C-alpha positions, 0 to 999 in steps of 0.5 A: 299768425294772428290777423284779428285786430286788437282794440287799439288797431280797430280804433286806429282804422276807424280814426283813419276812416273818419279823417279821410271821410271828413277831409277827403271827399271825392270833390277834394280828390278831383280838385287835387288833380288840377292843383299844382301842390297836388294834395289838400293842405287841410287833409295833410294837416289833420293827419298830422294833428291826430298823429297819423303821419308819423305813425311808424316813426320813433316816439322819441322823435315825434312818431307813433312808434307803431309797426307795418301792420298798423300802417297797412290799416292806414293805407287801406283807408288811403286807398278807399278815399283815393287820398292824394297825400305825399305820405308814401314818398315822404314817410313810408320811404324817405323817413324810413331811409333817414332813420336807417342811414342818416347820422343822429343829428340829421335824424333829430333835425328832420324826423320830428318835422317829417312825423308832423308833416311840417316837412316833406321829402321826396325820393328821386330814384327812376331815370329815363330809359332805366328800369326799377332795378339797380342798373337803372340808376345812372345819375352820377355823383362824382367826387370833387373838391371834398364833396360831390357833383351831381349831373343827370336826370330823375323822373316820376319824383312825387311832390318834388315841388313841395319837398324840403329835401330830395333823397337821390340815388346816385352812382359814385362809381361803376359799382356803388350806389349812394344816397344823397340829401339834396336841397331842391333849391340848390343851383342847377336843380330844375323841376318840370311837371310830368303828366301821369295817368292818375293826375297826381303830382310827379316831376322830372328833376334835372341836376346840372353841376349840382354841388354837394358836401361830403356830409350830404351822403347818407350812410356808409359809401356804397350802401345806398341801394341796400338801404333802399331795397330794405325800405322798399320791401316794407313800403310796397306792403303799404302800396298793396294795402292802398290797392286793396282799399281802392279795389274794395271801395270801387266794388262797393260803389259798383254794387250800389249802382248795379242794385239801382240801374234797371234794364228790362224791369230788373236791377242789372245786378240780378243778371247772372253774367254781372253778379258772377263778375261781382262775386269774383271781384269780392273773392279776389279782394278778400284774397288780396287783403289776406296776403297783404295783412300776412306780409304786414304781420311778417314784417312787424314780427321780423319774419322774412318778407323778400318773397311775401312783400312782392307777392302782396304788392303784385297780387293786390295791384293786379286785383285793383286794376282787374276789379276796376276794369270790370267795374267800368264795364258794369257801369257801361259807357258812362264809367269812362267819362270824367263825370263819374267816379269809377274812372278815378279808381281805374286810373289810380289802379293802373298808376299804382301797378306801374309805380314803386316796383312794377309787375315785372320787377316784382315777378323777378324778385318773387322768382329769384326768391322761390328759385333760391 
């Protein structure tokens, strides 16, 4: 395993850093929290202009043809900048699902638009009172009149108000879960904004007597969950990379504060009780980064990631949450006020830890893999 970046990968990381630095200052992040759209259009357009949106999609369909390792470098910069974009749900998950499950005409129709950012897709997966596993999918897609009828509810659907299409996981019977391409403007589809810890753009989506054509089902009957799991295993590596970037930046601004803030005539970072906390945090972040990069390398080289990918997301998100909690303590009382930036990282750390397979789901998957 070689985790030294080549020149092209280093240039990619620098490009991502430059775009985020120029178009995603902390003022932009704060403004996005109260923006109904939930993401800055200028940042999204610039990411598309330099080819970073469709980084991993096929070149012949407008993408960059890169792998998970390159995408992890991009997501580490997203984490550092707290970049509010629909990239994860639209590209890391939905575009990959379209690549795996959709027929060729649909791929040619949608993947170039997803790669450029001209279209946004969103995954409708989680449900009220349902967990992260397959049993949590209870929304029904009943066969009717040569097509299907959707009835039920999904929650935490990111950027649903901006989505051209929703990819909906639904049960066609007691055992089979399928994947459906749904226009959110269809009669019977209702969106309601949800409050979230990270103040990001999430919606509850209700389906009442929503009529779909047979061609709206993607993939062979009963394969929806299989496609979803395969895509998620790769996607959670990127969530781990985002956590590493966020934790690293939170520690950086806290170290700067610890050098400047003085008590008893000395910088507070000079006190052993605080300096050791900062040292532990740096060590944990380094370990999380190595684990994420190892998982990304394995995915890029066709190695098994059933255990490694959940480990990367679990440890990186735990590190992000623990580091930002410690950082807030170093900042003291002001760290919990909205005027200071460290709380932006803390809230997003916990939100990311809960999202896209939470700790319990990840631990179950690691245990199942370890125990055979």
